[in-house]
A tleap script that builds the chain and sets N, CA, C and O, in Angstrom:
source leaprc.protein.ff14SB
mol = sequence {
  NMET LYS VAL LEU LEU ASP THR HIE ALA LEU
  LEU TRP LEU LEU LEU GLU PRO ALA LYS LEU
  SER ARG ARG VAL ARG THR LEU VAL SER ASP
  THR LYS THR GLU VAL LEU VAL SER SER ALA
  THR ALA TRP GLU ILE ALA THR LYS HIE ARG
  LEU GLY LYS LEU GLU HIE ALA GLU ASN VAL
  VAL ARG GLY HIE ALA GLU HIE LEU GLN ARG
  ALA LEU ALA THR GLU LEU PRO ILE SER SER
  ALA HIE ALA LEU LEU ALA GLY SER PHE LYS
  ASN ALA HIE LYS ASP PRO PHE ASP ARG LEU
  ILE ALA ALA GLN SER VAL LEU GLU ALA VAL
  THR LEU VAL SER SER ASP ALA ALA PHE GLN
  ASP PHE PRO VAL THR LEU ILE CTRP
}
set mol.1.N position { 180.909 125.323 -16.343 }
set mol.1.CA position { 180.978 126.286 -17.915 }
set mol.1.C position { 180.030 127.506 -17.864 }
set mol.1.O position { 178.870 127.115 -17.726 }
set mol.2.N position { 180.095 128.381 -17.906 }
set mol.2.CA position { 178.754 129.641 -17.901 }
set mol.2.C position { 177.684 129.914 -19.178 }
set mol.2.O position { 177.704 131.047 -19.658 }
set mol.3.N position { 176.940 129.126 -19.633 }
set mol.3.CA position { 176.302 129.629 -21.122 }
set mol.3.C position { 174.804 130.773 -20.393 }
set mol.3.O position { 174.528 131.375 -19.356 }
set mol.4.N position { 174.245 130.519 -21.691 }
set mol.4.CA position { 173.239 131.738 -21.495 }
set mol.4.C position { 172.578 130.821 -23.281 }
set mol.4.O position { 173.013 130.460 -24.374 }
set mol.5.N position { 171.497 130.853 -22.600 }
set mol.5.CA position { 170.465 129.689 -23.950 }
set mol.5.C position { 169.437 131.609 -25.177 }
set mol.5.O position { 168.789 132.655 -25.135 }
set mol.6.N position { 170.046 130.753 -25.841 }
set mol.6.CA position { 168.994 131.718 -27.172 }
set mol.6.C position { 167.293 130.859 -26.504 }
set mol.6.O position { 166.676 129.997 -25.878 }
set mol.7.N position { 167.383 132.065 -27.350 }
set mol.7.CA position { 165.187 131.143 -27.439 }
set mol.7.C position { 164.901 130.233 -28.020 }
set mol.7.O position { 164.690 129.152 -27.472 }
set mol.8.N position { 164.823 130.416 -29.218 }
set mol.8.CA position { 164.999 128.501 -29.530 }
set mol.8.C position { 165.978 127.593 -29.083 }
set mol.8.O position { 165.894 126.494 -29.631 }
set mol.9.N position { 166.632 127.682 -28.484 }
set mol.9.CA position { 167.586 126.916 -27.220 }
set mol.9.C position { 166.660 126.066 -26.127 }
set mol.9.O position { 166.438 124.886 -25.854 }
set mol.10.N position { 166.185 127.614 -25.590 }
set mol.10.CA position { 165.264 126.952 -24.585 }
set mol.10.C position { 164.264 126.694 -25.020 }
set mol.10.O position { 163.937 125.551 -24.699 }
set mol.11.N position { 163.547 127.197 -25.633 }
set mol.11.CA position { 161.676 126.294 -26.001 }
set mol.11.C position { 162.371 124.620 -26.907 }
set mol.11.O position { 161.852 123.511 -26.775 }
set mol.12.N position { 163.861 124.994 -27.936 }
set mol.12.CA position { 164.101 123.321 -28.079 }
set mol.12.C position { 164.286 121.965 -26.517 }
set mol.12.O position { 163.781 120.871 -26.266 }
set mol.13.N position { 165.290 122.886 -25.834 }
set mol.13.CA position { 165.573 122.117 -24.500 }
set mol.13.C position { 164.052 121.445 -23.476 }
set mol.13.O position { 163.867 120.276 -23.138 }
set mol.14.N position { 163.157 122.666 -23.192 }
set mol.14.CA position { 162.060 122.120 -23.139 }
set mol.14.C position { 160.780 121.422 -23.705 }
set mol.14.O position { 159.968 120.648 -23.200 }
set mol.15.N position { 160.885 121.892 -24.738 }
set mol.15.CA position { 159.584 120.931 -25.331 }
set mol.15.C position { 159.897 120.039 -26.965 }
set mol.15.O position { 159.003 119.376 -27.493 }
set mol.16.N position { 161.005 120.156 -27.453 }
set mol.16.CA position { 161.770 118.953 -28.097 }
set mol.16.C position { 163.203 119.452 -28.546 }
set mol.16.O position { 163.504 120.180 -29.491 }
set mol.17.N position { 163.987 118.854 -27.601 }
set mol.17.CA position { 165.161 118.599 -26.975 }
set mol.17.C position { 165.790 117.720 -27.736 }
set mol.17.O position { 167.011 117.776 -27.587 }
set mol.18.N position { 165.289 116.634 -28.777 }
set mol.18.CA position { 166.102 115.952 -30.101 }
set mol.18.C position { 166.119 117.395 -31.028 }
set mol.18.O position { 166.303 116.934 -32.155 }
set mol.19.N position { 166.043 118.671 -31.163 }
set mol.19.CA position { 166.341 119.193 -31.307 }
set mol.19.C position { 167.599 120.083 -31.463 }
set mol.19.O position { 167.845 120.577 -32.564 }
set mol.20.N position { 168.280 120.268 -30.557 }
set mol.20.CA position { 169.115 120.196 -29.305 }
set mol.20.C position { 170.786 119.818 -30.420 }
set mol.20.O position { 170.867 118.614 -30.665 }
set mol.21.N position { 171.654 120.443 -30.868 }
set mol.21.CA position { 172.396 119.645 -30.953 }
set mol.21.C position { 173.483 119.058 -29.725 }
set mol.21.O position { 173.910 119.762 -28.809 }
set mol.22.N position { 173.831 117.562 -29.942 }
set mol.22.CA position { 173.757 116.603 -29.012 }
set mol.22.C position { 175.294 116.972 -28.482 }
set mol.22.O position { 175.724 116.118 -27.706 }
set mol.23.N position { 176.265 118.151 -28.767 }
set mol.23.CA position { 177.068 118.306 -28.066 }
set mol.23.C position { 176.018 119.861 -26.948 }
set mol.23.O position { 176.549 120.086 -25.860 }
set mol.24.N position { 175.416 120.270 -27.098 }
set mol.24.CA position { 174.552 121.591 -26.613 }
set mol.24.C position { 173.691 120.126 -25.415 }
set mol.24.O position { 174.243 120.021 -24.319 }
set mol.25.N position { 172.511 119.177 -25.665 }
set mol.25.CA position { 171.995 118.506 -24.618 }
set mol.25.C position { 173.013 118.215 -23.677 }
set mol.25.O position { 172.720 118.039 -22.495 }
set mol.26.N position { 174.440 118.130 -24.176 }
set mol.26.CA position { 175.649 117.232 -23.130 }
set mol.26.C position { 176.188 118.420 -22.142 }
set mol.26.O position { 176.714 118.238 -21.044 }
set mol.27.N position { 175.968 119.534 -22.705 }
set mol.27.CA position { 176.544 120.956 -21.603 }
set mol.27.C position { 175.066 121.031 -20.564 }
set mol.27.O position { 174.951 121.431 -19.406 }
set mol.28.N position { 174.314 120.619 -21.266 }
set mol.28.CA position { 173.165 121.812 -21.191 }
set mol.28.C position { 172.782 120.541 -19.567 }
set mol.28.O position { 172.352 121.168 -18.599 }
set mol.29.N position { 172.922 119.036 -19.345 }
set mol.29.CA position { 173.145 118.112 -18.920 }
set mol.29.C position { 173.919 117.787 -17.660 }
set mol.29.O position { 173.879 116.923 -16.785 }
set mol.30.N position { 174.693 118.931 -17.971 }
set mol.30.CA position { 175.903 118.851 -17.235 }
set mol.30.C position { 175.334 119.322 -16.092 }
set mol.30.O position { 174.175 119.695 -16.275 }
set mol.31.N position { 175.750 119.441 -14.936 }
set mol.31.CA position { 175.789 119.784 -13.519 }
set mol.31.C position { 176.578 120.886 -13.393 }
set mol.31.O position { 176.148 121.975 -13.013 }
set mol.32.N position { 177.723 120.662 -13.696 }
set mol.32.CA position { 179.138 121.514 -13.833 }
set mol.32.C position { 178.494 123.331 -14.838 }
set mol.32.O position { 179.068 124.414 -14.950 }
set mol.33.N position { 176.995 122.800 -15.402 }
set mol.33.CA position { 177.237 124.153 -16.279 }
set mol.33.C position { 176.515 125.242 -15.823 }
set mol.33.O position { 175.351 124.864 -15.691 }
set mol.34.N position { 176.616 126.270 -15.552 }
set mol.34.CA position { 175.245 126.866 -14.957 }
set mol.34.C position { 174.646 127.950 -16.250 }
set mol.34.O position { 174.965 129.024 -16.758 }
set mol.35.N position { 173.360 126.683 -16.421 }
set mol.35.CA position { 172.191 127.916 -17.591 }
set mol.35.C position { 172.136 128.787 -17.070 }
set mol.35.O position { 172.056 128.829 -15.843 }
set mol.36.N position { 172.168 130.010 -17.996 }
set mol.36.CA position { 171.532 131.133 -17.561 }
set mol.36.C position { 169.970 131.286 -18.767 }
set mol.36.O position { 169.600 130.377 -19.510 }
set mol.37.N position { 169.432 132.400 -18.669 }
set mol.37.CA position { 168.090 132.356 -19.735 }
set mol.37.C position { 167.845 134.071 -19.528 }
set mol.37.O position { 167.685 134.311 -18.332 }
set mol.38.N position { 167.808 134.730 -19.986 }
set mol.38.CA position { 167.691 136.056 -20.085 }
set mol.38.C position { 166.026 136.506 -20.126 }
set mol.38.O position { 165.402 136.116 -21.113 }
set mol.39.N position { 165.394 137.191 -19.247 }
set mol.39.CA position { 164.432 138.182 -19.049 }
set mol.39.C position { 163.883 138.096 -20.549 }
set mol.39.O position { 162.782 137.680 -20.908 }
set mol.40.N position { 164.909 138.587 -21.321 }
set mol.40.CA position { 164.162 139.148 -22.562 }
set mol.40.C position { 163.429 137.355 -23.236 }
set mol.40.O position { 162.242 137.611 -23.439 }
set mol.41.N position { 163.594 136.302 -23.493 }
set mol.41.CA position { 163.434 135.257 -23.700 }
set mol.41.C position { 161.861 134.821 -23.675 }
set mol.41.O position { 161.038 134.383 -24.479 }
set mol.42.N position { 161.921 135.279 -21.965 }
set mol.42.CA position { 159.902 135.572 -20.895 }
set mol.42.C position { 159.106 136.566 -22.468 }
set mol.42.O position { 158.116 136.486 -23.196 }
set mol.43.N position { 160.415 137.500 -22.275 }
set mol.43.CA position { 158.926 138.431 -23.165 }
set mol.43.C position { 159.328 138.526 -24.427 }
set mol.43.O position { 158.939 139.584 -24.923 }
set mol.44.N position { 160.088 137.710 -25.320 }
set mol.44.CA position { 159.879 137.404 -26.569 }
set mol.44.C position { 159.070 135.493 -27.082 }
set mol.44.O position { 159.070 134.844 -28.129 }
set mol.45.N position { 158.647 135.310 -26.031 }
set mol.45.CA position { 158.129 133.861 -26.235 }
set mol.45.C position { 156.946 133.840 -26.367 }
set mol.45.O position { 156.163 133.279 -27.133 }
set mol.46.N position { 156.806 135.135 -24.768 }
set mol.46.CA position { 154.950 135.881 -24.583 }
set mol.46.C position { 154.561 136.352 -25.802 }
set mol.46.O position { 153.897 135.691 -26.600 }
set mol.47.N position { 154.970 137.539 -25.992 }
set mol.47.CA position { 154.796 138.279 -27.732 }
set mol.47.C position { 154.752 137.880 -28.801 }
set mol.47.O position { 153.957 138.335 -29.624 }
set mol.48.N position { 155.763 136.737 -29.117 }
set mol.48.CA position { 155.067 135.948 -30.067 }
set mol.48.C position { 154.091 134.626 -29.830 }
set mol.48.O position { 153.788 134.082 -30.892 }
set mol.49.N position { 153.506 133.965 -28.558 }
set mol.49.CA position { 152.402 132.679 -28.790 }
set mol.49.C position { 151.590 134.362 -28.629 }
set mol.49.O position { 151.026 134.494 -29.715 }
set mol.50.N position { 151.420 135.118 -28.128 }
set mol.50.CA position { 150.559 136.461 -28.307 }
set mol.50.C position { 150.130 136.186 -29.939 }
set mol.50.O position { 149.016 135.796 -30.288 }
set mol.51.N position { 150.895 136.383 -30.554 }
set mol.51.CA position { 151.099 136.830 -32.052 }
set mol.51.C position { 150.764 135.486 -32.877 }
set mol.51.O position { 150.595 135.614 -34.089 }
set mol.52.N position { 150.628 133.856 -32.141 }
set mol.52.CA position { 150.308 132.637 -32.831 }
set mol.52.C position { 151.660 132.127 -33.557 }
set mol.52.O position { 151.854 131.142 -34.269 }
set mol.53.N position { 152.620 133.270 -33.069 }
set mol.53.CA position { 153.851 132.353 -33.676 }
set mol.53.C position { 154.511 131.478 -33.312 }
set mol.53.O position { 155.377 130.798 -33.862 }
set mol.54.N position { 153.888 131.500 -31.887 }
set mol.54.CA position { 154.745 130.172 -31.391 }
set mol.54.C position { 153.375 129.706 -30.028 }
set mol.54.O position { 153.281 129.939 -28.823 }
set mol.55.N position { 152.003 128.534 -31.632 }
set mol.55.CA position { 150.723 128.538 -30.633 }
set mol.55.C position { 151.451 127.452 -29.396 }
set mol.55.O position { 151.172 127.381 -28.200 }
set mol.56.N position { 152.057 126.988 -29.870 }
set mol.56.CA position { 152.282 125.431 -28.833 }
set mol.56.C position { 153.029 125.499 -27.625 }
set mol.56.O position { 153.436 124.564 -26.935 }
set mol.57.N position { 153.199 127.112 -27.401 }
set mol.57.CA position { 154.783 127.571 -26.873 }
set mol.57.C position { 153.456 128.046 -24.635 }
set mol.57.O position { 153.986 128.473 -23.609 }
set mol.58.N position { 152.223 127.776 -24.770 }
set mol.58.CA position { 150.959 127.996 -24.386 }
set mol.58.C position { 152.041 128.063 -22.556 }
set mol.58.O position { 152.222 129.104 -21.924 }
set mol.59.N position { 152.510 126.794 -22.171 }
set mol.59.CA position { 152.414 125.853 -21.392 }
set mol.59.C position { 153.545 126.787 -20.390 }
set mol.59.O position { 153.467 127.114 -19.206 }
set mol.60.N position { 154.868 127.105 -21.690 }
set mol.60.CA position { 156.070 127.831 -21.183 }
set mol.60.C position { 155.460 129.195 -20.966 }
set mol.60.O position { 156.085 129.584 -19.979 }
set mol.61.N position { 154.966 129.757 -21.157 }
set mol.61.CA position { 154.663 131.104 -20.743 }
set mol.61.C position { 153.815 130.925 -19.750 }
set mol.61.O position { 154.172 131.382 -18.664 }
set mol.62.N position { 152.546 130.263 -19.821 }
set mol.62.CA position { 151.879 130.355 -18.366 }
set mol.62.C position { 153.141 129.745 -17.191 }
set mol.62.O position { 153.216 130.543 -16.256 }
set mol.63.N position { 153.791 128.955 -17.080 }
set mol.63.CA position { 154.799 128.492 -15.705 }
set mol.63.C position { 156.243 129.335 -16.463 }
set mol.63.O position { 157.246 128.911 -15.888 }
set mol.64.N position { 156.470 129.955 -17.114 }
set mol.64.CA position { 158.012 130.001 -17.394 }
set mol.64.C position { 159.149 129.561 -15.936 }
set mol.64.O position { 160.076 128.755 -15.866 }
set mol.65.N position { 158.592 130.441 -14.982 }
set mol.65.CA position { 159.967 130.557 -13.963 }
set mol.65.C position { 159.638 128.467 -13.789 }
set mol.65.O position { 160.514 127.810 -14.352 }
set mol.66.N position { 158.271 127.454 -12.945 }
set mol.66.CA position { 158.937 126.425 -13.180 }
set mol.66.C position { 159.286 125.559 -14.255 }
set mol.66.O position { 159.605 124.419 -13.920 }
set mol.67.N position { 159.300 125.850 -15.540 }
set mol.67.CA position { 160.871 125.701 -16.473 }
set mol.67.C position { 161.881 126.198 -16.686 }
set mol.67.O position { 162.643 125.899 -17.606 }
set mol.68.N position { 162.018 126.912 -15.984 }
set mol.68.CA position { 163.334 127.099 -16.049 }
set mol.68.C position { 164.090 126.111 -15.057 }
set mol.68.O position { 164.996 125.314 -15.299 }
set mol.69.N position { 163.391 126.432 -13.774 }
set mol.69.CA position { 163.410 125.366 -12.055 }
set mol.69.C position { 163.888 124.283 -12.772 }
set mol.69.O position { 165.008 123.776 -12.701 }
set mol.70.N position { 162.577 123.844 -13.746 }
set mol.70.CA position { 163.036 121.939 -13.697 }
set mol.70.C position { 164.708 122.021 -14.988 }
set mol.70.O position { 165.724 121.328 -15.044 }
set mol.71.N position { 164.327 122.951 -15.626 }
set mol.71.CA position { 165.732 122.736 -16.746 }
set mol.71.C position { 166.718 123.155 -15.528 }
set mol.71.O position { 167.274 122.154 -15.076 }
set mol.72.N position { 166.980 123.998 -15.066 }
set mol.72.CA position { 168.212 124.364 -13.626 }
set mol.72.C position { 168.415 125.619 -14.043 }
set mol.72.O position { 169.020 126.446 -13.360 }
set mol.73.N position { 167.900 125.872 -15.253 }
set mol.73.CA position { 168.725 127.326 -15.559 }
set mol.73.C position { 168.022 128.729 -14.282 }
set mol.73.O position { 167.063 128.742 -13.509 }
set mol.74.N position { 168.642 129.306 -14.483 }
set mol.74.CA position { 168.663 130.806 -13.668 }
set mol.74.C position { 167.907 132.070 -14.844 }
set mol.74.O position { 167.610 131.581 -15.934 }
set mol.75.N position { 167.730 132.947 -14.749 }
set mol.75.CA position { 166.825 133.850 -14.946 }
set mol.75.C position { 167.635 135.003 -14.909 }
set mol.75.O position { 167.628 135.429 -13.754 }
set mol.76.N position { 168.288 135.660 -15.603 }
set mol.76.CA position { 169.346 136.317 -16.256 }
set mol.76.C position { 169.072 137.435 -16.747 }
set mol.76.O position { 169.227 137.704 -17.938 }
set mol.77.N position { 168.368 138.691 -15.360 }
set mol.77.CA position { 168.229 140.193 -14.995 }
set mol.77.C position { 167.787 141.036 -16.699 }
set mol.77.O position { 168.237 140.310 -17.585 }
set mol.78.N position { 167.338 141.823 -17.081 }
set mol.78.CA position { 168.164 142.754 -18.236 }
set mol.78.C position { 168.856 143.972 -17.415 }
set mol.78.O position { 167.876 144.698 -17.248 }
set mol.79.N position { 169.275 144.227 -17.180 }
set mol.79.CA position { 169.918 145.949 -16.493 }
set mol.79.C position { 169.908 147.211 -17.536 }
set mol.79.O position { 170.112 146.978 -18.727 }
set mol.80.N position { 169.741 148.158 -17.216 }
set mol.80.CA position { 170.508 149.133 -17.697 }
set mol.80.C position { 171.534 148.866 -19.093 }
set mol.80.O position { 171.233 149.164 -20.249 }
set mol.81.N position { 172.683 148.291 -18.684 }
set mol.81.CA position { 174.478 147.932 -19.225 }
set mol.81.C position { 173.724 147.396 -20.270 }
set mol.81.O position { 173.884 147.861 -21.399 }
set mol.82.N position { 172.710 146.247 -20.022 }
set mol.82.CA position { 172.236 145.471 -21.453 }
set mol.82.C position { 171.597 145.976 -22.554 }
set mol.82.O position { 171.717 145.512 -23.688 }
set mol.83.N position { 170.968 146.851 -22.269 }
set mol.83.CA position { 170.229 147.216 -22.579 }
set mol.83.C position { 170.703 148.787 -23.309 }
set mol.83.O position { 169.941 149.348 -24.097 }
set mol.84.N position { 171.941 149.333 -22.955 }
set mol.84.CA position { 172.541 150.512 -23.928 }
set mol.84.C position { 172.723 150.245 -24.701 }
set mol.84.O position { 172.475 150.835 -25.752 }
set mol.85.N position { 173.497 148.729 -24.495 }
set mol.85.CA position { 175.143 148.138 -25.501 }
set mol.85.C position { 174.058 147.911 -26.554 }
set mol.85.O position { 174.054 148.601 -27.573 }
set mol.86.N position { 172.999 146.821 -26.310 }
set mol.86.CA position { 172.011 146.123 -27.548 }
set mol.86.C position { 171.494 147.550 -28.527 }
set mol.86.O position { 171.276 147.394 -29.728 }
set mol.87.N position { 171.400 148.364 -28.133 }
set mol.87.CA position { 170.928 149.535 -28.713 }
set mol.87.C position { 172.145 150.207 -29.428 }
set mol.87.O position { 172.269 150.632 -30.576 }
set mol.88.N position { 172.884 150.165 -28.511 }
set mol.88.CA position { 174.458 150.706 -29.020 }
set mol.88.C position { 175.124 150.052 -30.309 }
set mol.88.O position { 175.738 150.772 -31.096 }
set mol.89.N position { 174.948 148.128 -30.607 }
set mol.89.CA position { 175.610 147.463 -31.893 }
set mol.89.C position { 175.064 148.379 -32.839 }
set mol.89.O position { 174.007 148.981 -33.027 }
set mol.90.N position { 176.574 148.216 -33.543 }
set mol.90.CA position { 176.733 149.277 -34.578 }
set mol.90.C position { 175.372 148.075 -36.471 }
set mol.90.O position { 174.735 148.535 -37.418 }
set mol.91.N position { 175.657 146.526 -35.965 }
set mol.91.CA position { 175.550 145.637 -37.253 }
set mol.91.C position { 173.525 146.070 -37.505 }
set mol.91.O position { 172.539 146.287 -36.802 }
set mol.92.N position { 173.647 146.040 -37.987 }
set mol.92.CA position { 171.775 146.752 -39.160 }
set mol.92.C position { 171.024 145.096 -38.724 }
set mol.92.O position { 170.504 144.352 -39.556 }
set mol.93.N position { 171.090 144.930 -37.878 }
set mol.93.CA position { 170.069 143.728 -37.286 }
set mol.93.C position { 169.205 143.953 -36.400 }
set mol.93.O position { 169.763 144.041 -35.306 }
set mol.94.N position { 167.798 144.128 -36.317 }
set mol.94.CA position { 166.864 144.195 -36.216 }
set mol.94.C position { 165.747 144.609 -34.924 }
set mol.94.O position { 165.048 145.552 -34.553 }
set mol.95.N position { 166.208 142.842 -34.436 }
set mol.95.CA position { 165.383 141.626 -33.829 }
set mol.95.C position { 165.711 142.703 -32.163 }
set mol.95.O position { 166.834 142.577 -31.673 }
set mol.96.N position { 164.992 143.386 -31.653 }
set mol.96.CA position { 165.518 143.387 -30.301 }
set mol.96.C position { 165.762 142.331 -29.404 }
set mol.96.O position { 166.638 142.064 -28.581 }
set mol.97.N position { 165.136 142.015 -29.649 }
set mol.97.CA position { 165.809 139.869 -28.469 }
set mol.97.C position { 166.960 139.857 -29.081 }
set mol.97.O position { 168.008 140.244 -28.565 }
set mol.98.N position { 166.799 139.239 -30.671 }
set mol.98.CA position { 168.457 138.835 -30.567 }
set mol.98.C position { 169.874 140.185 -29.814 }
set mol.98.O position { 170.819 139.818 -29.114 }
set mol.99.N position { 169.663 141.367 -30.142 }
set mol.99.CA position { 170.386 142.653 -29.409 }
set mol.99.C position { 170.330 142.778 -28.489 }
set mol.99.O position { 170.968 143.795 -28.215 }
set mol.100.N position { 169.658 142.085 -27.119 }
set mol.100.CA position { 169.341 142.137 -26.011 }
set mol.100.C position { 170.344 140.690 -25.401 }
set mol.100.O position { 171.144 140.753 -24.467 }
set mol.101.N position { 170.103 139.753 -26.022 }
set mol.101.CA position { 169.916 138.580 -25.130 }
set mol.101.C position { 172.124 138.931 -26.311 }
set mol.101.O position { 173.189 138.532 -25.842 }
set mol.102.N position { 172.008 139.572 -27.451 }
set mol.102.CA position { 173.901 138.893 -27.800 }
set mol.102.C position { 174.806 140.082 -26.628 }
set mol.102.O position { 175.938 139.892 -26.183 }
set mol.103.N position { 173.576 141.731 -26.233 }
set mol.103.CA position { 174.583 142.195 -25.203 }
set mol.103.C position { 174.970 141.087 -24.175 }
set mol.103.O position { 176.027 140.455 -24.156 }
set mol.104.N position { 173.907 140.972 -23.319 }
set mol.104.CA position { 174.283 140.850 -22.517 }
set mol.104.C position { 175.272 139.044 -22.727 }
set mol.104.O position { 176.036 138.906 -21.771 }
set mol.105.N position { 175.310 138.302 -23.333 }
set mol.105.CA position { 176.175 137.182 -24.241 }
set mol.105.C position { 177.729 138.287 -24.149 }
set mol.105.O position { 178.781 137.712 -23.869 }
set mol.106.N position { 177.751 139.337 -24.319 }
set mol.106.CA position { 179.186 140.115 -23.967 }
set mol.106.C position { 179.779 140.500 -22.962 }
set mol.106.O position { 180.955 140.331 -22.642 }
set mol.107.N position { 178.259 141.483 -22.003 }
set mol.107.CA position { 178.557 142.017 -21.042 }
set mol.107.C position { 178.931 140.718 -19.672 }
set mol.107.O position { 179.636 140.786 -18.666 }
set mol.108.N position { 178.259 139.850 -20.126 }
set mol.108.CA position { 178.217 138.699 -18.530 }
set mol.108.C position { 179.692 137.744 -19.141 }
set mol.108.O position { 180.328 136.985 -18.409 }
set mol.109.N position { 180.023 137.999 -20.627 }
set mol.109.CA position { 181.216 137.102 -20.669 }
set mol.109.C position { 180.821 135.822 -20.337 }
set mol.109.O position { 181.348 135.045 -19.541 }
set mol.110.N position { 179.462 135.625 -21.289 }
set mol.110.CA position { 178.996 133.598 -21.328 }
set mol.110.C position { 179.322 133.289 -22.563 }
set mol.110.O position { 180.052 134.081 -23.159 }
set mol.111.N position { 178.884 132.120 -23.220 }
set mol.111.CA position { 179.022 131.583 -24.278 }
set mol.111.C position { 177.959 131.419 -24.709 }
set mol.111.O position { 177.289 130.704 -23.964 }
set mol.112.N position { 177.314 131.823 -25.810 }
set mol.112.CA position { 175.361 132.104 -26.479 }
set mol.112.C position { 174.745 130.548 -26.481 }
set mol.112.O position { 174.706 130.113 -25.330 }
set mol.113.N position { 174.403 129.887 -27.174 }
set mol.113.CA position { 173.838 128.640 -27.159 }
set mol.113.C position { 173.001 128.826 -28.202 }
set mol.113.O position { 172.013 128.248 -27.752 }
set mol.114.N position { 172.637 129.266 -29.412 }
set mol.114.CA position { 172.531 129.207 -30.231 }
set mol.114.C position { 173.350 128.489 -31.934 }
set mol.114.O position { 174.511 128.436 -32.340 }
set mol.115.N position { 171.579 127.907 -32.689 }
set mol.115.CA position { 172.379 127.850 -34.166 }
set mol.115.C position { 172.320 129.055 -35.136 }
set mol.115.O position { 173.158 129.041 -36.037 }
set mol.116.N position { 171.251 130.342 -35.079 }
set mol.116.CA position { 171.504 131.164 -35.396 }
set mol.116.C position { 172.292 131.727 -36.073 }
set mol.116.O position { 173.007 132.336 -35.278 }
set mol.117.N position { 172.774 132.001 -37.508 }
set mol.117.CA position { 173.510 131.944 -37.889 }
set mol.117.C position { 173.594 133.797 -38.077 }
set mol.117.O position { 174.513 134.398 -38.635 }
set mol.118.N position { 172.442 134.382 -37.480 }
set mol.118.CA position { 172.460 135.828 -36.932 }
set mol.118.C position { 173.478 136.320 -36.110 }
set mol.118.O position { 174.244 137.252 -36.357 }
set mol.119.N position { 173.416 135.514 -34.966 }
set mol.119.CA position { 174.543 135.944 -34.391 }
set mol.119.C position { 175.664 135.817 -33.948 }
set mol.119.O position { 176.155 136.055 -32.844 }
set mol.120.N position { 176.231 135.244 -35.304 }
set mol.120.CA position { 177.365 136.101 -35.970 }
set mol.120.C position { 178.123 137.276 -35.724 }
set mol.120.O position { 178.991 137.397 -34.860 }
set mol.121.N position { 177.615 138.422 -36.809 }
set mol.121.CA position { 177.290 140.102 -36.887 }
set mol.121.C position { 177.716 140.178 -34.955 }
set mol.121.O position { 178.250 141.250 -34.671 }
set mol.122.N position { 177.597 139.547 -34.159 }
set mol.122.CA position { 177.825 140.402 -33.365 }
set mol.122.C position { 179.160 139.343 -32.112 }
set mol.122.O position { 179.344 138.129 -32.022 }
set mol.123.N position { 179.813 140.517 -31.368 }
set mol.123.CA position { 181.114 140.005 -30.876 }
set mol.123.C position { 180.757 138.701 -29.577 }
set mol.123.O position { 181.192 138.982 -28.461 }
set mol.124.N position { 180.091 137.504 -29.700 }
set mol.124.CA position { 179.916 137.121 -28.553 }
set mol.124.C position { 180.420 135.548 -29.251 }
set mol.124.O position { 180.653 135.225 -30.416 }
set mol.125.N position { 180.457 134.843 -28.067 }
set mol.125.CA position { 180.697 133.193 -28.923 }
set mol.125.C position { 180.021 132.264 -28.486 }
set mol.125.O position { 179.620 131.791 -27.422 }
set mol.126.N position { 179.970 132.042 -30.027 }
set mol.126.CA position { 178.881 131.354 -30.246 }
set mol.126.C position { 178.957 129.658 -29.235 }
set mol.126.O position { 179.937 129.516 -28.504 }
set mol.127.N position { 177.940 128.558 -29.288 }
set mol.127.CA position { 178.393 127.482 -28.909 }
set mol.127.C position { 177.068 126.337 -29.706 }
set mol.127.O position { 175.943 126.260 -29.212 }
set mol.128.N position { 177.289 125.905 -30.386 }
set mol.128.CA position { 176.124 124.659 -30.673 }
set mol.128.C position { 176.488 123.646 -31.440 }
set mol.128.O position { 175.696 122.734 -31.674 }
savepdb mol mol.pdb
quit
């Protein structure tokens, strides 16, 4: 199975794994699961850390690549197709990070790992 972690799912995996559902913990620990993390997640974590909204994420910002490697996750780069779809979604959701991650989930045909109800407004397959 191939999954794309939402930003909070990655942060919880790295910093507070007990916050993940049992289903997600099992899924991401299975070596048969291909775990993807959007480049938008790095942007979101760095931005929110700079703004003081994620004070506990300094180590994640500084060692992002190493943290992904430790989590056996692969970075999913942002393409122009991802950006165009994110900007084209008709719903009123304003968070650019969520819009981009949803677009990646759709275009890459991967299940999105998130507990965020806002993703229910996007044409994604969710798991939590």
